[in-house]
N, C-alpha and C positions, 0 to 999 in steps of 0.2 A: 423769748425775752420777756421776762414779767417786768412790765413797769406801768406806773399808775399814774393817775392826774393830780394825786397829791402829794405833799413832802413826805414821802416815806422812804424806807430802807431801798426799794426798787427804783423809784422815780429819783430819788437824790443820788443813788449810785450811778445812774446812767448819766445823769448831766455831769458828774464829777468824771465819768468814763469819757465823755466826748471833750470836756476841758484837758483831760490828760492826754488825748489824741492831739488836741491844740498845743499845749504846752511842750510836746514832743516834737512838734514839728513835722507832723503827718498830714499828709493830705490822702483823703480816700481815692483820689482819681490816680494815685502814683501806684496802686494796689499791683498792676502786673509787673511792675519792675522791682517788688520787694523780694530780696533773698532771704530765706529762711534763717532765722537764727536759733532753731533748736532741730534736733536730729530726727528723722522718721525713718521708721523700719517698716512702715505701711501706712496707707492713706490716712489722714487726719481729715474728719468730716466735720467742718466749723459751720454750726447751724443757728437759725434762728426761727422763732415761730411767733405771728402774732394770732391774736384769739379774741373771741367775744367776751373773754373776762379771765380771771384768774383762778377761777374753781377747776382743778384737775378734772374732777369727774362729769361736773355738769356742762362746761363750756367747751367750746369747739374752734378747730383751728380754722382761719380765714386766709393765712398765708403762710407759706412755710419757703426759706431760701437756704441753700447747702452750697457751702463750696469745698470741694474736695482739694486738699492740699496733698499733692502726691510725693513721695520719696525723693525724687530727682526734680523737685522744684517746679513742676508743672502744676497747673490748678484746672478745675473745670467748675462752674457755677451753673446751679439749677435752681428755678425760681417757679413756684406755683401758687396762684390765687385757687382759693376752695370755697365753694358754697356751704357754709356751715350748718345748713337746714334749720336754723332757730336764728332769731332777729340778733342784729348785731346792736347793744345798747349804744345810745349817744356817747355816754363817757367813754366806752370803747374807742368808737370812731374818732372821739377828740384826740386820742393818742396816736392811733396808726393811719387815720385817715381814710381807712376803707368803710364803705358803705352797703347797706343791702343791694342797693342797685349794681354796685360795683361787681358783685359776685354772683347776681341772679343766674347768669347762665354759664357759671362755672361749673366744672364736675365737683361732685361730692368727694371727700376724702377717700372713702371705700374705691372710687374708680381710680385714684392715683396711688393708692397704697403699696400695690406691687411693685411699682415702679421705684417710689421713694425707698422701699425695703431694699431693692437691689441697688441702688445707688448708695446706700449705705453699708451694703454686705461687705464684710472683710474691714470697716474701717473703726478706728479709733475715733472717739467723740470729742468735740470741741464746741466751746460757745461762752456765753456770758450768763451765769445764774442757770445753767442748763439743769444743774443736778435738783434743783428746788421746782424748775416749771418746765422748761421745754422736754426734757426727757420725759419725766411722768406723764404731761399731756399727750405726749407722741405715743408713749405705749398705750395710753388709753383708746386713741384714735385707731391704731393698730389691731387692738381688741375686737373693736366694732366692727372692724373688716375683716375679722378672723385670721390675723396674721400675728403669729407669735413674734414679738420682737425682744431679743435677750441681750441684756446689758453684760451679761456674764462674759469674761475673755476680752471685752472692750476696755481700753484705758480710757480716762476722761480727762482733759484739760479745760477747767472751767476758770477763765480769766477773772471772774468774780473772787473767787478764793484766794486767788494770788494778791488782787487788790485789797481784800481785807486783811490778809496777813502782814502786808508790808506797807499799806497806808492806813492807818487807825483814822477813824471818825473824829479827828479832833479839831480845835478852833480853827486851824488853817484849811481844813476841809470844808468847814462850815462858813468860812468867809469866802471861799472860792464858791460855793453852792449859791450864798445869797448875795455876793456882790461881784460876782465874775460877770464881764461883759462879753456875751457871746449871744448870737441870732441862732435859734434852733430851727431849722427848716423842717418842715414835715418829713417823716423817712417811713421806709417800710422794712419788711424782713430782710432784705437783700442790703440795705443800707446799714442794718445793724451788724449783719455778718462783716462787711467790710470793716466796720467801726471796730468790731471785736478783734478781728486779725491784726488790726493796727495797735491795739492795745496788748496784744499778746506779743508784738515786735517791740512795743514800747518797754514791757516789762522786762524782756530780755536785755534790752540796752540799759535800762536803769539798774538792774539788779544782776550783776555779773555773776554771783552764786547760784542762781537760780537753775535747776537741774534743766538739761538740755536733751534728754531722751525721755520719752513717753513712759515709760515704765516708771523711772523716778518722780516724772512731774505728777502721774496718776497717785502716787503714794503722798507726794507732797499736798495735792488738791483734795484729796480723799483719804485722810490719814483713818485706818480702820482697826478698831479694837479685834485683836484676836479673837476674843471670847464672842464676839457678834455673830448670828446666825444668820441675819438679812444684812443688807447694804446700809442702813441707816442705824442699827443697834437697836431696834425694838424687841428684838427676841435674841437671847444669849445663851450661851452652854454653860450649863451649871451642873458639874459633877456627871458629866456624859449626857445630861437631858437637856431638852429645850425648854427654856423658861422665858416668861415675860420680863421685860427689863424697864418698865414703866408703871405709874399709877399705883393704886392700892394692891393690885395683885402682883406687884414686882416679885421676882423670885419664886413664884409658883409655877409649876410646871405645866408644859401643854397637855400631858398625860393625866395628870391629876385633874385640870379643868375639864377635859373631855369626860372625866368620869363624874365628877362632883358637880359641874358648872356648865353644861353643855350650851345654855343659852348665852352664856358669855362668849362662848367661841362664834355662835352664830353672830351676834352683834359685832365683834370684831371682823368677820367676812363681809358683813353689809356696811360697814361704818368707812369713813374716809382715810383708811390707812394705805401705806403703799402697797402696791400690787405684787412685790416679791414677798413682802412679809404675809401677804394673805395667801400666796399659792404655797407658801411653806406650811401655813396653818390647814391649808384644803388638802394638800397630799398627806400631811400627817393624819388628818382625819379619818383618811383613805388607807392608812397603812404604810404610807411611803415617806418614811422619816429621812431627814437630811443625816448623812455620815458625821460622826463627831471628829473634832479635828485631832491630829495626833499630836500627843503632848511630848 
């Protein structure tokens, strides 16, 4: 979960997230007694990551917690502290309370990568702000460990997306943020997972028309234009060709860029773009083009 020491989108969201938990009357201590309010046809892995910072490429995981919610209302929780191999900045420690000394004798992510991948095997994914932070940084860590972690075929329930769709950041939310009386104890990844599950439950309690099955929830949380080639829409289909969907070169096809401006292709592969986008570009440059959608 990305949240910072300043009053920003992430930090403010998490304060309101915890306030939402309190207003709904939930206690994180009651998690084992919770009955799911949505339908699962396969395990849902709700996970949270604490890291050295918020840069997907350069920062590293220091803690990851996963709770697997099973279709038959059983659950399993896993928690790992990780040596990030780089210093943990003081500003990050202020958020999650984890210091260099706390993880000095813990394994590197590469040592637990196979186990984490096995835990997540066959699971849909859930969390809070995981589409923008937790999933991308996890993919980066897996890549460093030479494990290919695929999002394709997994449905995603991001509680933040529901929160933003249903509770706009208006004056009421601002008053709750600045004037709400709440004591925030230090928390870690596992506490964030439990809070997220409670928020998910609270969202179903509050919004009776919220989809209950993962297929529809995924579409609700992650609306995707059928013209998009990658998950975030940086690439799009244009007359059967893959084209850019951003910047000055919007609507220029990859094929023409490879011919007329190969340095731009190299720049995109080296820059901080989503991995799935870069993989499509890399494969295309090697002659492996994605299949156009059936119109």
